[in-house]
C-alpha positions in Angstrom: 54.3 56.0 -97.4 52.8 57.3 -93.6 54.3 54.9 -91.1 52.3 53.3 -88.2 53.9 53.1 -84.7 56.2 50.9 -83.7 54.3 48.3 -81.2 55.6 45.0 -79.2 54.5 41.8 -77.5 57.9 41.5 -75.4 55.7 41.0 -72.6 53.3 37.8 -74.1 56.9 36.0 -74.5 58.4 37.4 -71.8 56.0 36.0 -69.8 55.6 32.8 -71.8 59.4 31.9 -70.9 58.9 32.6 -67.1 61.5 35.5 -67.1 61.0 38.6 -65.0 61.3 42.1 -66.2 64.7 42.1 -64.1 65.8 38.5 -65.3 65.3 39.3 -69.5 67.0 42.9 -68.4 70.0 41.0 -67.2 70.4 38.8 -70.0 70.3 41.2 -72.9 72.5 43.7 -70.9 69.6 47.0 -70.1 68.4 48.4 -67.4 64.8 46.6 -65.7 63.5 49.6 -66.9 63.7 49.7 -70.0 62.0 46.9 -70.3 59.0 48.5 -68.3 59.0 51.0 -71.3 59.3 49.1 -73.9 56.2 46.6 -72.5 54.0 50.2 -72.1 55.2 50.3 -75.4 56.9 53.6 -75.0 60.2 52.6 -76.2 61.4 51.9 -79.6 64.8 49.7 -79.0 68.1 49.7 -80.8 68.5 46.6 -83.4 70.9 45.8 -81.2 68.7 45.3 -78.3 66.1 44.1 -81.0 68.4 41.2 -81.8 69.1 40.5 -78.6 65.6 40.1 -77.6 64.7 37.6 -80.4 67.8 35.6 -79.3 67.1 35.5 -75.3 63.5 34.8 -76.1 63.6 32.5 -79.4 61.1 34.2 -81.4 61.4 36.2 -84.8 61.8 39.4 -84.4 58.7 40.2 -86.9 56.9 37.8 -84.2 58.6 40.8 -81.8 57.9 43.9 -83.2 55.8 44.6 -85.9 54.3 48.4 -87.1 50.5 49.7 -86.0 48.0 50.4 -88.6 47.9 54.0 -89.2 44.7 55.0 -89.3 43.8 57.8 -92.4 
């Protein structure tokens, strides 16, 4: 089975909660650049960061992260 790329909706939900990138990074304990890279789809976070994002944004993981369908 071919795996698609991990994509996310973090920017959408961050904005929905009116958090700046700095506020979100402070709440989950990472650098702001981590949030920047995540929102640009250039970083696949660890499970710990995924769980923190889910808790802080009050959204289930599958709403925040998903696999991009692989075109064959």
